Backbone as CSV, one residue per row, in Angstrom:
resi,resn,N_x,N_y,N_z,CA_x,CA_y,CA_z,C_x,C_y,C_z
1,UNK,-9.331,45.820,-5.069,-8.762,45.008,-6.212,-9.551,43.569,-6.280
2,UNK,-9.764,43.177,-7.872,-10.969,41.901,-7.866,-9.826,40.700,-7.473
3,UNK,-10.326,39.760,-7.045,-10.039,38.550,-6.562,-9.180,37.869,-7.841
4,UNK,-9.831,37.717,-8.899,-9.473,37.272,-10.032,-9.224,38.366,-11.509
5,UNK,-7.752,38.829,-11.899,-7.583,39.896,-12.512,-7.438,39.120,-14.392
6,UNK,-8.232,40.141,-15.313,-8.031,39.322,-16.755,-7.380,40.623,-17.215
7,UNK,-6.443,40.640,-17.952,-5.995,41.563,-18.863,-5.621,41.200,-20.375
8,UNK,-5.414,41.889,-21.131,-4.682,41.932,-22.755,-3.792,43.194,-22.662
9,UNK,-2.984,42.671,-23.439,-1.812,43.302,-23.400,-0.949,43.097,-24.730
10,UNK,-0.672,43.310,-25.900,0.074,43.241,-27.016,0.021,41.248,-27.326
11,UNK,-1.271,41.271,-27.675,-1.769,40.119,-27.894,-1.627,38.954,-27.071
12,UNK,-1.930,39.286,-25.410,-1.325,38.501,-24.368,-2.305,38.769,-23.599
13,UNK,-3.150,37.630,-22.812,-3.870,37.494,-22.143,-3.250,36.841,-20.548
14,UNK,-3.357,37.544,-19.529,-2.874,37.608,-18.350,-4.129,37.137,-17.679
15,UNK,-4.330,36.351,-16.681,-5.423,35.804,-16.167,-4.324,35.833,-14.678
16,UNK,-4.562,36.348,-13.533,-3.782,36.689,-12.599,-4.950,36.172,-11.106
17,UNK,-4.293,35.175,-10.430,-5.322,34.944,-9.207,-4.565,35.692,-8.124
18,UNK,-5.764,36.806,-7.738,-5.277,37.970,-6.790,-5.877,38.047,-5.051
19,UNK,-5.490,36.853,-4.560,-5.809,36.610,-2.990,-4.938,36.050,-2.506
20,UNK,-3.709,37.424,-2.516,-2.592,36.910,-2.057,-2.348,36.493,-0.303
21,UNK,-3.433,37.384,0.174,-3.126,37.226,1.675,-4.052,36.156,1.773
22,UNK,-4.805,34.689,1.010,-4.778,33.652,1.213,-4.357,32.489,0.445
23,UNK,-3.201,33.024,0.115,-2.045,32.346,-0.733,-2.806,31.595,-2.091
24,UNK,-3.786,32.767,-2.642,-4.596,32.747,-3.769,-5.250,31.450,-3.946
25,UNK,-5.971,31.014,-2.954,-6.992,29.685,-2.722,-8.378,30.708,-3.891
26,UNK,-8.941,29.566,-4.176,-9.938,30.363,-4.938,-11.207,30.166,-4.352
27,UNK,-12.202,31.339,-4.587,-13.381,30.803,-4.215,-14.568,30.247,-5.664
28,UNK,-15.691,29.928,-5.503,-16.497,29.680,-6.327,-16.371,30.639,-7.288
29,UNK,-16.696,32.083,-6.922,-16.765,33.021,-7.713,-15.799,33.054,-8.619
30,UNK,-14.514,33.020,-8.639,-13.176,33.208,-8.973,-13.414,31.875,-10.130
31,UNK,-13.883,30.687,-9.740,-13.817,29.759,-10.371,-14.509,29.974,-11.797
32,UNK,-15.686,30.711,-11.489,-16.766,30.778,-12.649,-15.857,32.352,-13.543
33,UNK,-15.043,33.246,-12.772,-14.264,33.960,-13.716,-13.328,33.442,-14.135
34,UNK,-12.808,32.518,-13.754,-11.693,31.871,-14.829,-12.140,31.303,-15.650
35,UNK,-13.050,30.393,-15.641,-13.601,29.825,-16.480,-14.227,30.412,-17.982
36,UNK,-14.625,31.726,-17.339,-14.971,32.711,-18.420,-13.915,33.825,-18.874
37,UNK,-12.891,33.708,-18.399,-11.738,34.286,-18.734,-11.528,33.570,-19.807
38,UNK,-11.094,32.115,-19.691,-10.560,31.416,-20.615,-11.394,31.115,-21.932
39,UNK,-12.558,31.532,-22.210,-13.633,31.317,-22.802,-13.383,32.514,-23.579
40,UNK,-13.222,33.501,-22.558,-13.363,35.063,-23.197,-12.066,35.197,-24.276
41,UNK,-11.120,34.731,-23.999,-9.741,34.344,-24.778,-9.765,33.770,-25.942
42,UNK,-10.356,32.878,-25.943,-10.733,32.109,-26.979,-11.511,32.529,-28.241
43,UNK,-12.214,33.189,-28.095,-12.956,33.885,-29.004,-12.172,35.774,-29.565
44,UNK,-11.484,36.130,-28.667,-10.813,37.432,-29.194,-9.574,37.134,-30.020
45,UNK,-10.103,37.725,-31.272,-9.073,37.236,-31.999,-7.488,38.416,-31.818
46,UNK,-7.690,39.182,-31.222,-6.240,39.949,-30.272,-5.796,39.370,-29.663
47,UNK,-5.901,37.742,-28.880,-5.495,36.988,-27.818,-4.869,35.991,-28.631
48,UNK,-3.080,36.121,-28.478,-2.843,35.059,-29.322,-2.178,33.845,-28.406
49,UNK,-1.807,34.348,-26.739,-1.247,33.647,-25.862,-2.463,34.093,-24.517
50,UNK,-2.432,33.034,-23.662,-2.791,33.685,-22.096,-1.582,32.464,-21.382
51,UNK,-1.716,33.704,-20.314,-0.984,33.288,-19.405,-1.395,33.431,-17.727
52,UNK,-1.318,32.471,-17.112,-1.795,32.520,-15.600,-0.758,32.392,-14.508
53,UNK,-1.105,33.166,-13.997,-0.255,33.528,-12.673,-0.615,33.964,-11.325
54,UNK,-0.398,34.025,-10.462,-0.751,34.076,-8.740,0.368,35.387,-8.447
55,UNK,-0.621,36.622,-7.422,0.062,37.518,-6.955,0.633,36.697,-5.719
56,UNK,1.871,37.869,-5.025,2.503,37.529,-3.950,3.187,36.077,-4.012
57,UNK,3.143,35.340,-3.125,4.401,34.469,-2.823,3.955,33.104,-3.069
58,UNK,2.653,32.915,-3.503,2.203,31.395,-4.470,1.296,31.664,-5.519
59,UNK,1.191,30.355,-5.993,0.445,30.076,-7.161,-0.773,30.378,-6.817
60,UNK,-1.166,28.955,-6.344,-2.713,28.578,-6.016,-2.229,27.280,-4.739
61,UNK,-3.394,27.530,-3.881,-3.137,26.862,-2.841,-4.535,26.085,-3.018
62,UNK,-5.376,26.088,-4.359,-6.575,25.380,-4.161,-7.759,25.965,-3.745
63,UNK,-8.852,25.294,-3.906,-10.135,26.031,-3.059,-9.786,26.213,-1.492
64,UNK,-10.473,27.736,-1.444,-10.719,28.078,-0.242,-11.631,27.175,0.742
65,UNK,-11.266,26.380,1.649,-12.052,25.780,2.239,-13.422,26.558,3.123
66,UNK,-12.712,27.728,3.392,-13.984,28.383,4.633,-14.986,28.728,3.518
67,UNK,-15.051,28.932,2.139,-16.182,28.976,1.498,-17.299,27.886,1.185
68,UNK,-16.816,26.961,1.523,-17.687,25.589,1.795,-18.300,25.281,2.703
69,UNK,-17.871,25.840,3.880,-18.533,25.518,5.158,-19.819,25.701,5.448
70,UNK,-20.542,26.376,4.996,-21.826,26.636,5.059,-22.618,26.055,4.010
71,UNK,-22.285,25.128,3.043,-23.243,24.861,2.633,-23.399,23.342,3.406
72,UNK,-24.509,22.698,2.456,-25.201,21.324,2.959,-24.192,20.756,2.293
73,UNK,-23.617,19.472,2.487,-22.941,18.663,2.012,-23.388,17.174,1.636
74,UNK,-23.878,16.893,0.732,-24.167,15.538,0.512,-23.239,15.014,-0.798
75,UNK,-23.417,13.567,-1.096,-22.698,13.353,-1.906,-23.064,13.990,-3.348
76,UNK,-24.554,13.945,-3.624,-24.582,14.775,-4.839,-24.477,16.203,-5.061
77,UNK,-24.791,16.956,-4.160,-23.959,18.445,-3.796,-22.573,18.258,-4.150
78,UNK,-21.506,17.231,-3.339,-20.476,17.048,-3.759,-19.889,17.185,-5.137
79,UNK,-20.710,16.210,-5.698,-20.102,16.023,-7.083,-20.528,17.333,-8.164
80,UNK,-21.825,17.708,-7.962,-22.196,18.387,-8.146,-21.316,20.026,-8.390
81,UNK,-20.906,20.379,-7.315,-19.881,21.471,-6.811,-18.673,21.217,-8.160
82,UNK,-18.050,19.859,-8.425,-16.956,20.255,-8.632,-17.450,19.836,-10.654
83,UNK,-18.653,19.180,-10.703,-19.103,19.109,-12.333,-19.805,20.321,-12.731
84,UNK,-20.267,20.805,-11.874,-21.104,22.241,-12.520,-20.659,23.639,-12.156
85,UNK,-19.253,23.500,-11.363,-18.872,24.785,-11.077,-17.261,24.718,-11.451
86,UNK,-16.380,23.836,-10.674,-14.906,23.626,-10.596,-14.616,23.374,-12.042
87,UNK,-14.998,22.134,-12.375,-14.618,21.521,-13.602,-14.847,22.451,-15.005
88,UNK,-15.676,23.376,-15.137,-15.927,24.419,-15.985,-14.386,25.084,-16.583
89,UNK,-13.445,25.149,-15.182,-12.424,25.731,-15.738,-11.303,24.761,-16.664
90,UNK,-11.524,23.064,-16.382,-10.889,22.478,-16.891,-11.460,21.925,-18.388
91,UNK,-12.833,22.424,-18.580,-13.270,22.353,-19.717,-13.025,23.375,-20.720
92,UNK,-12.942,24.693,-20.404,-12.457,25.631,-20.603,-10.973,25.965,-21.214
93,UNK,-10.127,25.372,-20.540,-8.536,25.230,-20.667,-8.935,23.907,-22.077
94,UNK,-9.462,22.961,-21.929,-9.101,22.107,-22.908,-9.827,22.840,-24.573
95,UNK,-11.015,23.638,-24.250,-11.475,24.450,-25.737,-10.464,25.207,-26.400
96,UNK,-9.593,25.754,-25.384,-8.821,26.963,-25.805,-7.423,26.467,-26.806
97,UNK,-7.670,27.351,-28.009,-6.856,26.585,-29.207,-5.518,27.232,-29.086
98,UNK,-5.573,28.225,-28.318,-4.672,29.309,-28.378,-3.348,28.660,-26.875
99,UNK,-1.704,28.977,-27.154,-0.953,28.785,-26.324,-1.264,28.995,-24.793
100,UNK,-1.263,28.097,-23.957,-1.698,28.525,-22.579,-0.721,28.373,-21.883
101,UNK,0.113,29.162,-20.955,1.166,28.952,-20.088,1.358,29.523,-18.875
102,UNK,1.921,28.483,-17.836,1.515,28.701,-16.573,2.960,29.069,-15.697
103,UNK,2.638,30.129,-15.075,3.955,30.562,-14.184,3.704,30.573,-12.842
104,UNK,4.544,29.379,-12.242,4.077,29.052,-10.643,5.326,29.672,-10.071
105,UNK,4.929,30.395,-9.280,5.753,31.283,-7.942,5.123,30.723,-6.889
106,UNK,5.915,30.079,-5.978,5.511,29.615,-4.986,4.861,28.288,-4.464
107,UNK,3.582,28.417,-3.822,3.089,27.063,-3.509,1.982,26.969,-4.578
108,UNK,1.860,25.528,-5.149,0.886,25.327,-5.814,0.344,23.874,-5.248
109,UNK,-0.611,23.812,-4.490,-1.148,22.840,-3.836,-2.501,22.009,-4.331
110,UNK,-2.928,21.012,-4.486,-4.162,20.348,-4.857,-4.555,20.629,-5.852
111,UNK,-6.029,21.453,-5.580,-6.620,21.984,-7.059,-5.421,22.842,-7.447
112,UNK,-4.811,23.714,-6.928,-4.084,24.596,-7.390,-2.821,23.741,-7.967
113,UNK,-2.110,22.887,-7.858,-1.617,21.948,-8.947,-2.459,21.746,-10.042
114,UNK,-3.310,20.870,-10.078,-3.950,20.402,-10.947,-4.273,21.870,-12.070
115,UNK,-5.106,22.815,-11.534,-5.329,24.248,-12.350,-3.682,24.199,-12.961
116,UNK,-2.756,24.355,-12.644,-1.402,24.377,-13.073,-1.175,23.350,-13.948
117,UNK,-1.480,22.247,-14.157,-1.123,21.067,-14.864,-2.033,20.792,-16.105
118,UNK,-2.979,21.967,-15.890,-4.200,22.402,-17.592,-3.333,23.253,-18.514
119,UNK,-2.131,23.829,-18.246,-1.738,24.589,-19.030,-0.726,23.749,-20.146
120,UNK,-0.484,24.414,-21.415,0.235,23.660,-22.350,1.697,23.523,-21.749
121,UNK,2.267,24.458,-21.023,3.815,24.788,-20.797,3.981,25.177,-19.074
122,UNK,4.014,24.669,-18.577,4.673,25.685,-17.201,5.991,25.874,-16.698
123,UNK,6.243,27.310,-16.770,7.385,28.015,-15.677,7.703,27.819,-14.278
124,UNK,8.877,27.942,-13.661,8.764,27.600,-12.283,9.486,28.868,-11.567
125,UNK,9.344,29.192,-10.700,10.337,30.046,-10.108,11.163,29.117,-9.031
126,UNK,12.323,29.327,-8.474,13.200,28.561,-7.881,12.423,28.373,-6.761
127,UNK,11.508,29.148,-5.804,10.798,28.560,-4.523,9.528,28.133,-4.916
128,UNK,9.182,27.280,-5.881,7.736,27.116,-6.072,8.428,25.247,-5.741
129,UNK,6.725,25.198,-4.754,6.920,24.077,-4.201,5.525,23.445,-4.687
130,UNK,5.283,22.204,-4.946,4.265,21.371,-5.844,3.793,20.096,-4.678
131,UNK,2.563,20.036,-4.650,2.065,19.016,-4.144,0.660,18.369,-4.424
132,UNK,0.128,17.342,-4.897,-0.947,16.832,-4.689,-2.002,17.154,-3.707
133,UNK,-1.719,16.778,-2.469,-2.062,17.022,-1.434,-3.444,16.722,-0.947
134,UNK,-3.984,16.265,-1.901,-5.334,15.579,-1.308,-5.708,14.468,-0.422
135,UNK,-4.100,13.586,-0.227,-4.265,12.411,0.154,-4.286,12.665,1.668
136,UNK,-3.619,13.519,2.252,-3.737,14.112,3.207,-4.492,14.395,3.959
137,UNK,-5.750,14.566,3.534,-7.261,15.455,3.753,-7.879,14.145,3.463
138,UNK,-7.496,13.093,3.162,-8.358,11.793,3.062,-9.238,12.021,1.865
139,UNK,-8.800,12.441,0.347,-9.310,12.859,-0.428,-8.613,12.383,-1.834
140,UNK,-9.202,12.482,-2.738,-9.469,11.950,-3.952,-8.994,13.535,-5.054
141,UNK,-8.223,13.359,-5.836,-7.764,14.657,-6.992,-8.879,14.951,-7.313
142,UNK,-9.534,16.438,-7.145,-10.957,16.583,-7.583,-10.924,17.210,-8.502
143,UNK,-9.765,17.715,-9.422,-9.758,18.817,-10.563,-9.016,18.194,-11.679
144,UNK,-8.863,16.894,-11.742,-7.970,16.516,-12.928,-6.633,15.886,-12.749
145,UNK,-6.163,15.906,-11.655,-4.922,15.358,-10.944,-4.396,14.290,-11.864
146,UNK,-5.417,13.232,-11.496,-5.367,11.856,-12.082,-5.419,11.506,-13.190
147,UNK,-6.113,12.547,-14.041,-5.939,12.635,-15.708,-4.776,13.222,-15.956
148,UNK,-4.402,14.580,-15.714,-3.125,15.082,-16.350,-1.795,14.685,-15.725
149,UNK,-1.553,14.348,-14.202,-0.373,14.143,-14.358,0.503,13.117,-14.617
150,UNK,-0.258,11.811,-15.030,0.079,10.518,-15.708,0.405,10.865,-17.171
151,UNK,-0.062,11.840,-17.324,0.222,11.955,-18.696,1.353,12.954,-19.085
152,UNK,1.943,13.668,-18.186,3.004,14.187,-18.025,4.248,13.360,-17.503
153,UNK,3.902,12.851,-16.614,5.292,12.401,-15.753,5.142,10.835,-16.029
154,UNK,4.424,10.171,-16.385,4.211,8.712,-16.515,3.307,8.153,-15.308
155,UNK,3.025,7.154,-14.841,2.480,6.570,-14.062,2.860,6.338,-13.109
156,UNK,3.782,5.612,-12.569,4.575,5.423,-11.485,4.791,6.781,-11.014
157,UNK,5.167,7.774,-11.432,5.762,8.746,-10.805,4.218,9.874,-10.391
158,UNK,3.424,9.575,-11.151,2.006,9.795,-11.271,1.952,9.431,-9.842
159,UNK,1.623,8.353,-9.800,0.895,7.691,-8.438,1.664,7.762,-7.043
160,UNK,3.074,8.202,-7.411,4.063,8.525,-6.054,3.194,9.621,-5.352
161,UNK,3.188,10.547,-6.428,2.891,11.930,-6.013,1.214,12.087,-5.452
162,UNK,0.617,11.316,-5.902,-0.977,11.221,-5.518,-0.938,10.443,-4.167
163,UNK,-0.241,9.378,-4.427,-0.539,8.376,-3.075,-0.022,9.076,-1.873
164,UNK,1.497,9.845,-1.997,2.092,10.390,-0.967,1.722,11.931,-0.685
165,UNK,1.180,12.557,-1.438,0.941,13.962,-1.545,2.397,14.684,-0.898
166,UNK,3.365,14.228,-0.922,4.551,14.572,-1.135,4.942,15.853,-1.929
167,UNK,5.713,16.630,-0.846,6.066,18.169,-1.981,7.308,17.821,-2.888
168,UNK,7.392,18.108,-3.753,8.469,18.608,-4.587,8.860,19.860,-5.089
169,UNK,10.202,20.473,-4.976,10.925,21.583,-5.250,10.462,21.646,-7.272
170,UNK,10.913,22.940,-7.493,11.185,23.162,-8.869,12.271,22.376,-9.557
171,UNK,13.032,22.314,-9.177,14.261,21.169,-9.585,13.426,19.608,-9.799
172,UNK,12.724,19.518,-8.966,12.243,18.019,-8.946,10.823,17.702,-10.049
173,UNK,10.088,19.321,-10.025,8.938,19.348,-10.834,9.855,19.469,-12.500
174,UNK,10.839,19.700,-12.440,11.640,20.121,-14.128,11.992,18.618,-14.371
175,UNK,12.552,17.544,-13.307,12.951,16.557,-13.611,12.359,15.529,-13.782
176,UNK,10.651,15.727,-13.427,9.939,15.163,-13.866,8.706,15.647,-15.139
177,UNK,9.198,16.584,-15.817,8.449,17.038,-16.596,7.423,17.947,-16.633
178,UNK,6.985,17.885,-15.321,6.010,18.922,-14.725,6.168,20.020,-15.393
179,UNK,7.224,21.024,-15.126,7.599,22.519,-15.298,8.557,21.819,-16.503
180,UNK,8.753,23.075,-17.672,9.760,22.862,-18.277,10.960,23.875,-18.614
181,UNK,11.136,24.917,-17.737,11.730,25.739,-16.967,12.006,26.084,-15.919
182,UNK,12.884,26.546,-14.934,12.980,26.793,-14.037,14.157,28.296,-13.728
183,UNK,13.785,29.381,-13.271,14.375,30.432,-13.399,14.480,31.043,-11.842
184,UNK,14.899,32.353,-11.893,14.994,32.670,-10.246,13.621,33.349,-10.189
185,UNK,12.813,33.461,-8.925,11.626,34.173,-8.513,12.117,35.599,-9.243
186,UNK,12.612,36.482,-9.091,12.884,37.388,-9.600,12.251,37.710,-11.304
187,UNK,13.161,36.429,-11.853,13.354,36.518,-13.162,11.720,36.148,-13.671
188,UNK,11.210,35.328,-12.825,9.648,34.341,-13.626,9.080,35.248,-14.147
189,UNK,8.697,36.156,-14.313,7.725,37.067,-14.623,8.238,37.844,-16.329
190,UNK,9.239,38.152,-16.146,10.096,38.397,-17.457,9.864,37.142,-18.105
191,UNK,10.307,36.227,-17.880,10.947,34.963,-18.652,9.691,34.514,-19.244
192,UNK,8.627,34.672,-18.626,7.414,34.063,-19.174,6.396,34.954,-20.168
193,UNK,6.809,36.335,-19.743,6.367,37.469,-20.715,7.506,37.596,-22.033
194,UNK,8.720,36.855,-21.965,9.308,36.954,-23.145,9.386,35.825,-23.997
195,UNK,8.807,34.739,-23.268,7.989,33.328,-24.135,6.818,33.706,-24.672
196,UNK,5.985,34.172,-23.840,4.803,34.785,-24.549,4.781,35.497,-25.662
197,UNK,5.348,36.371,-25.846,5.248,37.377,-26.626,6.465,36.552,-28.212
198,UNK,7.620,35.673,-27.608,7.790,35.002,-28.848,7.127,34.390,-29.404
199,UNK,5.938,33.508,-28.669,4.810,32.851,-29.119,3.879,33.967,-30.045
200,UNK,3.432,34.917,-29.119,2.045,35.678,-30.086,2.785,36.111,-31.093
201,UNK,4.679,36.219,-31.700,4.707,37.013,-32.848,4.677,35.759,-33.925
202,UNK,4.340,34.380,-33.571,4.217,33.812,-34.564,3.119,33.692,-35.464
203,UNK,2.883,32.882,-36.558,1.776,33.049,-37.493,0.871,32.199,-36.232
204,UNK,-0.471,33.185,-35.973,-1.069,32.671,-35.075,-2.245,31.119,-35.307
205,UNK,-2.765,31.187,-36.763,-3.273,30.133,-37.252,-2.370,29.233,-37.288
206,UNK,-1.379,28.995,-37.565,-0.344,27.945,-37.421,-0.057,27.539,-36.153
207,UNK,0.139,28.451,-35.334,0.267,27.752,-33.717,-0.967,27.164,-32.995
208,UNK,-1.888,27.545,-33.431,-3.358,27.216,-32.999,-3.605,25.855,-33.686
209,UNK,-3.086,25.386,-34.536,-3.079,24.266,-35.687,-2.430,23.245,-34.984
210,UNK,-1.252,23.603,-34.773,0.055,22.875,-34.209,-0.731,22.461,-33.015
211,UNK,-1.172,23.300,-32.049,-1.613,22.802,-30.779,-2.722,21.881,-30.786
212,UNK,-3.883,21.932,-31.589,-5.053,21.339,-32.353,-4.209,19.507,-32.503
213,UNK,-3.277,19.546,-33.826,-2.782,18.741,-34.072,-1.955,17.753,-32.841
214,UNK,-1.549,18.180,-31.990,-0.672,17.766,-30.867,-1.311,16.833,-30.160
215,UNK,-2.811,17.463,-29.644,-3.696,17.078,-28.765,-4.395,15.587,-29.121
216,UNK,-4.821,16.226,-30.397,-5.646,15.278,-31.082,-4.643,13.974,-31.163
217,UNK,-3.634,14.308,-31.840,-2.635,13.076,-32.248,-2.463,12.040,-30.924
218,UNK,-2.572,12.781,-29.551,-2.130,11.778,-28.472,-3.494,10.885,-28.263
219,UNK,-4.803,11.218,-29.036,-6.031,10.556,-28.625,-6.187,9.576,-29.711
220,UNK,-5.743,9.703,-30.507,-5.965,9.015,-32.125,-4.665,8.120,-32.636
221,UNK,-5.043,7.268,-33.826,-4.318,6.581,-34.777,-3.542,7.450,-35.957
222,UNK,-2.543,6.895,-36.182,-1.724,7.550,-37.396,-2.504,7.802,-38.227
223,UNK,-3.080,7.036,-39.112,-3.986,7.608,-40.280,-4.786,8.927,-39.909
224,UNK,-5.505,8.624,-38.988,-6.523,9.813,-38.693,-5.544,11.421,-38.168
225,UNK,-4.513,10.746,-37.677,-3.778,12.229,-37.539,-2.879,12.789,-38.546
226,UNK,-2.765,11.844,-39.817,-2.471,12.176,-40.711,-3.288,13.011,-41.633
227,UNK,-4.309,12.517,-41.610,-5.529,12.932,-42.611,-5.722,14.671,-41.753
228,UNK,-5.936,14.533,-40.431,-6.386,15.928,-40.261,-5.384,16.916,-40.299
229,UNK,-3.589,16.311,-40.374,-2.726,17.326,-40.539,-2.649,17.628,-41.730
230,UNK,-3.134,16.927,-42.879,-3.240,17.402,-43.976,-4.235,18.181,-44.777
231,UNK,-5.453,18.443,-43.762,-6.422,19.379,-43.838,-5.743,20.594,-43.080
232,UNK,-5.052,20.741,-42.171,-4.573,21.926,-41.336,-3.418,22.586,-42.573
233,UNK,-2.624,21.565,-42.880,-1.565,22.437,-44.204,-2.159,22.915,-45.042
234,UNK,-3.455,22.501,-45.484,-4.099,23.438,-46.939,-4.617,24.273,-46.360
235,UNK,-5.147,24.434,-45.300,-5.601,25.763,-44.726,-5.043,26.585,-44.401
236,UNK,-3.470,26.104,-43.574,-2.508,27.113,-43.570,-1.806,27.949,-44.581
237,UNK,-1.570,27.200,-45.626,-0.833,27.484,-46.851,-1.756,28.667,-47.521
238,UNK,-3.060,28.940,-47.146,-3.893,29.656,-47.820,-3.924,30.949,-47.016
239,UNK,-3.209,30.898,-45.739,-3.352,32.426,-45.219,-2.411,33.192,-45.414
240,UNK,-2.592,34.936,-45.300,-1.769,35.624,-45.532,-0.219,35.407,-44.754
241,UNK,-0.193,35.061,-43.621,0.519,35.008,-42.839,1.705,34.025,-43.270
242,UNK,1.290,32.509,-43.628,2.090,31.730,-44.521,2.558,32.203,-45.446
243,UNK,2.043,33.131,-46.253,2.231,33.264,-47.673,3.651,34.076,-47.155
244,UNK,3.689,35.271,-46.558,4.656,36.332,-46.032,5.868,35.801,-45.528
245,UNK,5.597,34.252,-44.568,6.643,33.899,-44.098,7.503,32.963,-45.314
246,UNK,6.638,32.631,-45.715,7.191,31.843,-47.011,8.292,32.584,-47.872
247,UNK,7.343,33.509,-48.151,8.554,34.541,-49.095,9.644,35.014,-48.037
248,UNK,9.558,35.265,-47.393,10.780,35.746,-46.564,11.605,34.702,-46.399
249,UNK,11.398,33.473,-45.791,12.236,32.396,-46.061,13.030,32.061,-47.562
250,UNK,11.996,31.947,-48.579,12.837,32.212,-49.874,13.990,33.207,-49.849
251,UNK,13.453,34.347,-50.094,14.508,35.383,-49.745,15.355,35.595,-48.971
252,UNK,15.561,34.102,-47.687,16.748,33.925,-46.758,16.723,35.111,-45.941
253,UNK,14.942,35.922,-45.928,15.029,36.942,-44.682,14.494,36.303,-43.355
254,UNK,15.268,36.514,-41.975,15.102,35.832,-40.992,14.112,36.881,-40.173
255,UNK,13.179,36.081,-39.285,12.689,36.903,-38.648,11.688,38.158,-38.886
256,UNK,10.967,38.120,-40.065,10.432,39.412,-40.731,9.211,39.142,-40.433
257,UNK,8.254,37.801,-40.062,6.973,38.159,-39.424,6.645,38.986,-38.559
258,UNK,5.585,39.902,-39.201,4.950,41.040,-38.215,3.476,40.786,-38.174
259,UNK,3.088,39.951,-37.095,1.724,39.675,-36.897,0.588,40.943,-37.115
260,UNK,-0.410,40.456,-37.572,-1.496,41.791,-37.506,-2.094,42.644,-36.337
């Protein structure tokens, strides 16, 4: 079986980290496949939602340090390892216009936590344990933790987690807004699948444009955001999905949208 699996069914692409014996720590080859999977999902019109999860009892415990032991390590090689390999996942996630969900089962540590933070919405099983962890090895977060975490939790809470490397449980992550929902471990896959199917049943162009507008709005001023959304609105109203949904709304028909 592959260390990273990618499959599409019912408009949902699933990226599964599949090294349970290594707590889903990732190799550089997995990083390449991960970024490629996200780019592939972006250009596949059949894909409307992407779900990220891990096999076994862990989500992801970061990079497998064993695969790095044989490299010549210089400041430049360390920078290039991140910038030219690992960061490709972050760039691909940012470019993804479709909903990106993370199902956090068990441990999400270091780069594993950072990878989860790249998702739009995160769900956690009750046994989930999250930690930035880098500080315990004398390191700084190498995969975007200093960017993503304060935007989710606020500066003070982010700095506490980054400075201490402390673990938080699923309910702690929920309280900080890192995850949106906590459920029993046995129900996690079903819950995320149900939510993914709900999103996949919505008009896809509207879903993608809402995502673009939300992220763009966080980085710009009101006038620019309103100008962008007026363009999105004009485009969406021309789609067959929007016309069908509006007709259903006018006729007081509920839940009648059926995607192509």
